[in-house]
C-alpha positions as CSV (number, residue, x, y, z in Angstrom):
1,M,0.0,0.0,0.0
2,R,1.4,3.4,-1.0
3,V,-0.1,6.7,0.1
4,A,1.1,10.2,-0.9
5,F,0.1,13.4,0.8
6,V,-0.2,16.7,-1.1
7,V,-0.2,19.7,1.3
8,S,-0.2,23.0,-0.6
9,R,0.7,26.4,0.6
10,K,-2.9,27.2,1.1
11,V,-2.8,25.0,4.2
12,G,-0.3,27.3,5.9
13,K,3.4,28.1,6.2
14,A,6.0,25.3,6.1
15,V,5.7,24.6,9.9
16,V,2.0,24.0,9.6
17,R,2.2,22.0,6.4
18,N,4.9,19.7,7.9
19,R,2.9,19.3,11.1
20,V,-0.2,18.2,9.1
21,R,1.9,15.8,7.0
22,R,3.6,14.3,10.1
23,R,0.2,13.8,11.8
24,L,-1.2,12.1,8.7
25,R,1.8,9.8,8.3
26,E,1.6,8.8,11.9
27,S,-2.1,8.1,11.7
28,L,-1.5,5.9,8.7
29,R,1.3,4.0,10.5
30,A,-1.0,3.5,13.5
31,M,-3.8,2.1,11.2
32,L,-1.4,-0.3,9.5
33,R,0.0,-1.4,12.9
34,A,-3.5,-2.3,13.9
35,T,-3.5,-5.1,11.4
36,P,-5.4,-8.1,12.9
37,S,-3.0,-10.9,12.0
38,P,0.4,-11.4,10.2
39,A,-1.5,-13.3,7.5
40,D,-3.1,-10.0,6.4
41,A,0.2,-8.2,6.3
42,G,-0.1,-5.2,4.0
43,L,-3.8,-4.7,4.7
44,G,-5.3,-2.0,6.9
45,P,-7.5,-2.6,9.9
46,E,-9.8,-5.6,9.4
47,G,-8.3,-6.2,6.0
48,R,-10.0,-3.2,4.4
49,W,-7.3,-2.1,1.9
50,P,-5.7,-4.3,-0.7
51,P,-1.9,-4.6,-0.6
52,S,-1.6,-3.1,-4.1
53,F,-3.6,0.0,-3.2
54,D,-2.1,3.4,-4.1
55,A,-3.7,6.6,-2.9
56,L,-3.1,10.3,-3.3
57,V,-4.5,12.4,-0.4
58,I,-5.0,16.1,-1.2
59,V,-5.0,18.0,2.1
60,R,-7.4,20.9,2.4
61,P,-6.7,24.1,4.4
62,S,-9.1,23.1,7.1
63,A,-6.7,20.4,8.1
64,A,-4.4,23.0,9.7
65,E,-6.9,23.5,12.6
66,A,-7.8,19.8,12.9
67,G,-6.3,17.7,15.7
68,Y,-4.5,14.3,15.4
69,R,-7.7,12.3,16.1
70,E,-9.8,14.3,13.5
71,L,-7.1,13.9,10.9
72,G,-6.8,10.2,11.5
73,E,-10.6,9.6,11.2
74,A,-10.8,11.7,8.1
75,L,-7.9,9.7,6.6
76,R,-9.5,6.4,7.5
77,R,-12.8,7.5,5.9
78,A,-11.0,8.7,2.7
79,L,-9.0,5.5,2.3
80,D,-12.1,3.3,2.9
81,Q,-14.0,5.3,0.4
82,A,-11.2,5.2,-2.2
83,S,-10.5,1.5,-1.8
84,A,-14.2,0.7,-2.1
85,A,-14.3,2.6,-5.4
86,A,-11.1,0.8,-6.6
87,K,-12.4,-2.7,-5.9
88,P,-13.6,-4.6,-8.9
89,P,-17.3,-5.3,-9.0
90,A,-18.5,-8.6,-7.7
91,P,-19.1,-11.2,-10.4
92,K,-22.7,-11.4,-11.5
93,A,-24.6,-14.6,-11.4
94,S,-23.8,-16.7,-14.4
95,S,-26.5,-16.8,-17.0
96,K,-26.8,-19.7,-19.3
97,V,-26.0,-18.9,-22.9
98,A,-28.2,-20.5,-25.5
99,A,-26.4,-22.8,-27.9
100,P,-26.6,-21.7,-31.5
101,E,-29.1,-23.5,-33.7
102,A,-27.8,-26.4,-35.7
103,A,-27.4,-25.6,-39.4
104,P,-29.1,-28.0,-41.9
105,E,-26.9,-30.7,-43.3
106,G,-24.9,-29.7,-46.3
107,S,-25.0,-26.0,-45.4
108,S,-21.8,-24.2,-46.4
109,A,-22.8,-21.0,-44.6
110,V,-21.6,-22.3,-41.3
111,A,-18.2,-23.4,-42.7
112,R,-17.6,-19.8,-43.9
113,G,-18.6,-18.3,-40.6
114,R,-21.9,-16.8,-41.6
115,P,-25.1,-17.7,-39.8
116,P,-27.4,-20.1,-41.8
117,E,-30.2,-18.5,-43.7
118,R,-33.7,-19.1,-42.4
119,P,-36.6,-20.0,-44.6
120,A,-39.1,-17.3,-45.0
Protein backbone atom coordinates (compact mmCIF):
# COMPACT_ATOMS: atom_id res chain seq x y z
CA MET A 1 0.00 0.00 0.00
CA ARG A 2 1.35 3.37 -0.99
CA VAL A 3 -0.10 6.72 0.11
CA ALA A 4 1.11 10.18 -0.92
CA PHE A 5 0.08 13.41 0.78
CA VAL A 6 -0.18 16.69 -1.12
CA VAL A 7 -0.16 19.67 1.25
CA SER A 8 -0.25 22.97 -0.63
CA ARG A 9 0.75 26.40 0.63
CA LYS A 10 -2.94 27.20 1.09
CA VAL A 11 -2.83 25.01 4.21
CA GLY A 12 -0.31 27.31 5.87
CA LYS A 13 3.37 28.06 6.21
CA ALA A 14 5.99 25.31 6.14
CA VAL A 15 5.75 24.56 9.87
CA VAL A 16 1.98 24.02 9.65
CA ARG A 17 2.19 21.98 6.44
CA ASN A 18 4.87 19.72 7.91
CA ARG A 19 2.88 19.26 11.13
CA VAL A 20 -0.18 18.18 9.15
CA ARG A 21 1.94 15.84 7.01
CA ARG A 22 3.58 14.27 10.11
CA ARG A 23 0.20 13.75 11.79
CA LEU A 24 -1.23 12.09 8.69
CA ARG A 25 1.80 9.81 8.27
CA GLU A 26 1.64 8.76 11.92
CA SER A 27 -2.12 8.14 11.67
CA LEU A 28 -1.49 5.89 8.67
CA ARG A 29 1.27 4.02 10.53
CA ALA A 30 -1.05 3.49 13.51
CA MET A 31 -3.78 2.14 11.22
CA LEU A 32 -1.37 -0.26 9.55
CA ARG A 33 0.04 -1.43 12.90
CA ALA A 34 -3.51 -2.33 13.94
CA THR A 35 -3.50 -5.14 11.36
CA PRO A 36 -5.36 -8.08 12.91
CA SER A 37 -2.96 -10.88 11.96
CA PRO A 38 0.36 -11.43 10.18
CA ALA A 39 -1.50 -13.34 7.46
CA ASP A 40 -3.09 -10.04 6.44
CA ALA A 41 0.24 -8.17 6.26
CA GLY A 42 -0.07 -5.16 4.04
CA LEU A 43 -3.76 -4.69 4.75
CA GLY A 44 -5.34 -2.01 6.86
CA PRO A 45 -7.50 -2.62 9.91
CA GLU A 46 -9.85 -5.57 9.42
CA GLY A 47 -8.28 -6.20 6.01
CA ARG A 48 -9.95 -3.19 4.39
CA TRP A 49 -7.30 -2.11 1.93
CA PRO A 50 -5.74 -4.30 -0.72
CA PRO A 51 -1.93 -4.61 -0.61
CA SER A 52 -1.58 -3.14 -4.11
CA PHE A 53 -3.61 -0.05 -3.21
CA ASP A 54 -2.14 3.38 -4.13
CA ALA A 55 -3.74 6.59 -2.87
CA LEU A 56 -3.10 10.30 -3.30
CA VAL A 57 -4.49 12.39 -0.45
CA ILE A 58 -4.96 16.09 -1.20
CA VAL A 59 -5.02 17.97 2.10
CA ARG A 60 -7.45 20.90 2.39
CA PRO A 61 -6.72 24.11 4.36
CA SER A 62 -9.14 23.11 7.14
CA ALA A 63 -6.65 20.36 8.12
CA ALA A 64 -4.42 23.04 9.67
CA GLU A 65 -6.87 23.48 12.55
CA ALA A 66 -7.76 19.78 12.90
CA GLY A 67 -6.29 17.68 15.68
CA TYR A 68 -4.53 14.33 15.40
CA ARG A 69 -7.67 12.28 16.06
CA GLU A 70 -9.77 14.25 13.55
CA LEU A 71 -7.10 13.88 10.86
CA GLY A 72 -6.83 10.16 11.54
CA GLU A 73 -10.59 9.61 11.24
CA ALA A 74 -10.77 11.70 8.07
CA LEU A 75 -7.86 9.72 6.59
CA ARG A 76 -9.51 6.40 7.47
CA ARG A 77 -12.80 7.47 5.86
CA ALA A 78 -11.00 8.71 2.73
CA LEU A 79 -8.99 5.50 2.33
CA ASP A 80 -12.05 3.31 2.91
CA GLN A 81 -13.99 5.31 0.35
CA ALA A 82 -11.19 5.20 -2.21
CA SER A 83 -10.52 1.48 -1.78
CA ALA A 84 -14.23 0.69 -2.12
CA ALA A 85 -14.27 2.56 -5.42
CA ALA A 86 -11.10 0.78 -6.56
CA LYS A 87 -12.36 -2.74 -5.89
CA PRO A 88 -13.58 -4.61 -8.94
CA PRO A 89 -17.32 -5.25 -9.00
CA ALA A 90 -18.50 -8.60 -7.71
CA PRO A 91 -19.08 -11.15 -10.44
CA LYS A 92 -22.70 -11.41 -11.49
CA ALA A 93 -24.60 -14.65 -11.36
CA SER A 94 -23.77 -16.65 -14.44
CA SER A 95 -26.52 -16.83 -16.99
CA LYS A 96 -26.83 -19.73 -19.34
CA VAL A 97 -25.99 -18.91 -22.90
CA ALA A 98 -28.24 -20.53 -25.46
CA ALA A 99 -26.43 -22.80 -27.87
CA PRO A 100 -26.58 -21.72 -31.50
CA GLU A 101 -29.09 -23.50 -33.67
CA ALA A 102 -27.75 -26.36 -35.72
CA ALA A 103 -27.44 -25.65 -39.45
CA PRO A 104 -29.14 -27.97 -41.89
CA GLU A 105 -26.91 -30.67 -43.26
CA GLY A 106 -24.90 -29.67 -46.28
CA SER A 107 -25.04 -25.96 -45.41
CA SER A 108 -21.84 -24.24 -46.37
CA ALA A 109 -22.76 -20.97 -44.63
CA VAL A 110 -21.60 -22.30 -41.27
CA ALA A 111 -18.24 -23.36 -42.70
CA ARG A 112 -17.64 -19.79 -43.93
CA GLY A 113 -18.55 -18.26 -40.55
CA ARG A 114 -21.93 -16.85 -41.59
CA PRO A 115 -25.13 -17.75 -39.81
CA PRO A 116 -27.38 -20.06 -41.81
CA GLU A 117 -30.22 -18.48 -43.74
CA ARG A 118 -33.68 -19.09 -42.38
CA PRO A 119 -36.55 -20.03 -44.62
CA ALA A 120 -39.15 -17.27 -45.02
